[in-house]
matplotlib code that plots the C-alpha trace (Angstrom):
import matplotlib.pyplot as plt

x = [0.0, 1.2, -0.1, -2.2, -4.2, -7.0, -7.8, -11.1, -13.3, -11.3, -8.0, -6.7, -5.2, -7.2, -4.9, -5.9, -4.6, -7.1, -6.3, -9.8, -12.0, -15.5, -14.7, -11.6, -8.1, -5.8, -2.2, 0.9, 1.8, 5.5, 8.1, 9.8, 13.1, 16.2, 19.2, 22.6, 22.7, 19.9, 19.5, 17.1, 18.8, 20.2, 16.7, 15.2, 17.9, 17.5, 13.7, 14.2, 16.7, 14.3, 11.4, 13.5, 12.9, 16.5, 17.4, 20.2, 17.6, 15.3, 15.2, 16.8, 13.4, 12.3, 15.5, 15.0, 11.4, 12.5, 15.5, 13.6, 11.1, 13.8, 16.9, 15.2, 12.9, 15.8, 18.0, 15.2, 15.6, 12.8, 14.0, 16.3, 18.4, 20.6, 23.8, 22.4, 21.4, 24.8, 26.4, 24.0, 24.6, 28.4]
y = [0.0, 3.4, 6.9, 8.2, 11.4, 13.0, 16.6, 18.0, 20.7, 23.4, 22.2, 20.7, 17.2, 14.5, 11.6, 8.0, 4.5, 3.4, 3.2, 4.4, 6.8, 7.6, 6.3, 8.5, 7.0, 8.4, 9.6, 8.6, 11.0, 10.0, 11.8, 10.0, 8.3, 10.3, 8.6, 10.2, 7.8, 9.6, 7.8, 10.4, 13.7, 14.1, 13.8, 16.3, 18.8, 18.2, 18.8, 22.0, 23.2, 22.4, 24.4, 27.2, 26.4, 26.5, 29.5, 30.3, 30.7, 33.1, 36.8, 39.2, 40.3, 36.7, 36.0, 39.2, 38.2, 34.6, 35.7, 38.6, 36.1, 34.3, 36.5, 39.8, 38.5, 36.9, 39.9, 42.3, 44.5, 46.7, 46.9, 44.6, 45.4, 43.2, 44.2, 43.2, 39.8, 39.2, 39.9, 37.6, 34.9, 34.8]
z = [0.0, -1.0, -0.1, -2.9, -3.4, -5.4, -5.9, -4.5, -5.9, -4.1, -5.6, -2.3, -2.1, -0.3, 0.8, 0.8, 0.6, -2.1, -5.8, -6.9, -4.9, -6.2, -9.6, -9.9, -10.2, -7.5, -8.1, -6.2, -3.4, -3.6, -5.7, -8.5, -7.7, -8.2, -9.9, -10.6, -13.5, -15.4, -18.7, -20.2, -19.2, -22.7, -24.2, -21.9, -22.7, -26.4, -26.2, -24.1, -26.7, -29.6, -28.0, -26.6, -22.9, -21.7, -19.5, -21.9, -24.6, -22.7, -23.4, -20.9, -19.6, -19.0, -17.1, -15.0, -14.2, -13.3, -11.2, -9.5, -8.1, -6.3, -5.9, -5.2, -2.5, -0.7, -1.0, 0.1, -2.9, -4.0, -7.6, -9.5, -12.5, -14.6, -12.8, -9.4, -10.7, -12.2, -8.9, -7.1, -9.6, -9.1]

ax = plt.figure().add_subplot(projection="3d")
ax.plot(x, y, z, "-o")
ax.set_aspect("equal")
plt.show()
């Protein structure tokens, strides 16, 4: 038996040990296993390159928006500019 969950009407998880609840198939509540010998890493990177999803392929404004969510909140900055983010990234 593994811990499973379903999503209720409010979007919250309801945990159970059953595989099917009220005719709805439940999902596993456990994360996927991590392996340092990741056989499919190359394929994920190839797909991200193909569809422009790598961080190196993002525009400067997208990177600023992404970095500002994490770096600026932690550094207590009211405004972030590219130079601030470059310093934080080093």
